[in-house]
Structure formats: structure tokens, C-alpha cells
C-alpha positions in Angstrom: 0.6 -7.1 -9.8 -0.9 -6.4 -6.4 0.1 -9.8 -5.1 2.7 -9.0 -2.4 5.0 -11.9 -3.2 5.0 -11.3 -7.0 5.9 -7.6 -6.6 8.5 -8.4 -3.9 10.2 -11.0 -6.2 10.2 -8.6 -9.2 11.6 -5.9 -7.0 14.5 -8.0 -5.9 15.2 -9.2 -9.5 15.1 -5.7 -10.8 17.4 -4.4 -8.1 19.9 -7.1 -9.1 19.6 -5.8 -12.7 21.5 -2.7 -11.6 24.5 -4.8 -10.9 24.1 -6.6 -14.2 23.9 -3.4 -16.1 26.9 -2.1 -14.2 28.8 -5.2 -15.4 27.9 -4.4 -19.0 25.0 -6.7 -19.6 22.2 -5.2 -21.8 18.9 -6.0 -23.5 17.4 -9.3 -22.8 20.3 -10.3 -20.6 18.4 -8.4 -17.9 14.9 -8.7 -16.6 14.2 -5.0 -17.2 15.4 -5.4 -20.8 13.3 -8.5 -21.3 10.2 -6.8 -19.9 10.8 -3.8 -22.1 11.1 -5.8 -25.2 8.3 -8.3 -24.6 5.6 -6.1 -23.0 3.7 -3.4 -25.0 3.5 0.2 -23.9 -0.1 -0.4 -22.9 0.8 -3.4 -20.8 3.6 -1.5 -19.1 1.3 1.4 -18.6 -1.2 -0.8 -16.9 1.4 -1.5 -14.2 0.9 2.2 -13.1 -2.7 1.5 -12.3 -1.7 0.0 -8.9 0.7 1.0 -6.3 3.0 -2.1 -6.4 2.9 -2.1 -10.2 4.1 1.5 -10.3 7.0 0.6 -8.0 7.9 -2.2 -10.5 8.1 0.5 -13.2 10.2 2.6 -10.9 12.6 -0.3 -10.3 12.8 -0.9 -14.1 13.8 2.8 -14.6 16.4 2.6 -11.8 18.3 -0.3 -13.4 19.8 2.1 -15.9 19.1 -0.3 -18.7 18.5 1.9 -21.8 15.6 0.0 -23.4 13.8 -0.3 -20.1 14.2 3.4 -19.5 12.7 4.2 -22.9 9.8 1.8 -22.4 8.9 3.1 -18.9 9.1 6.7 -20.1 6.8 5.9 -23.1 4.3 4.1 -20.9 4.2 6.8 -18.2 4.0 9.7 -20.7 1.1 8.0 -22.4 -0.8 7.8 -19.1 0.4 11.0 -17.5 -3.0 12.5 -17.2 -4.4 9.3 -15.5 -1.4 9.1 -13.1 -1.9 12.7 -12.0 -5.3 11.7 -10.6 -3.9 8.9 -8.4 -3.2 9.4 -4.8 -1.0 6.4 -4.0 2.7 7.2 -3.3 4.4 5.5 -6.3 2.2 7.3 -8.8 3.8 10.5 -7.6 7.3 9.2 -8.2 
């Protein structure tokens, strides 16, 4: 996830998901919904281990897609103690 182009591309696609969700699309019709349904809580939680990955989780949360919000919340709550130890900016978000 630390590859700058990969995180940049995911960020752009997840920002576009906001518009899709606003238009009424849900679930696997959005990237955030697809990631939420296909990745385990542990896999999503591993995104939080690096700065850019944590921003991907934040972008998923910001889409407003319900399944993505639940998945991100579950992943972050499971690793809350570990995240509290990190100093990078996105872990504080």
C-alpha cells in the first residue's frame, strides 16, 4: 500500500465513490463496497499499519457507503491499541 501510485489511484477511485453513493449506488457497485465485502477485517486492519493505507481506510469511510463504514469501523476497533502507538498523521484520524 505504500506505493505512491497505488494509493493515489485508490484515493481517486474512492473519492469518486462519494458521487456514486450520492446517486444511489450501493454494495459492490462501488469500490468501497467491493473492498468491504471481499477483504477480511484482518486485511483491512493491515492497511492501518502504514500511513497511505490508513488514508485509504479514511477514504473508504468518507464515501458514506454503509458496508464500507461498518468494515472500516470493525477493522479500526480491532486494532485500536496498536493504532494509538503510531505517530503518523493518518493513524490519528
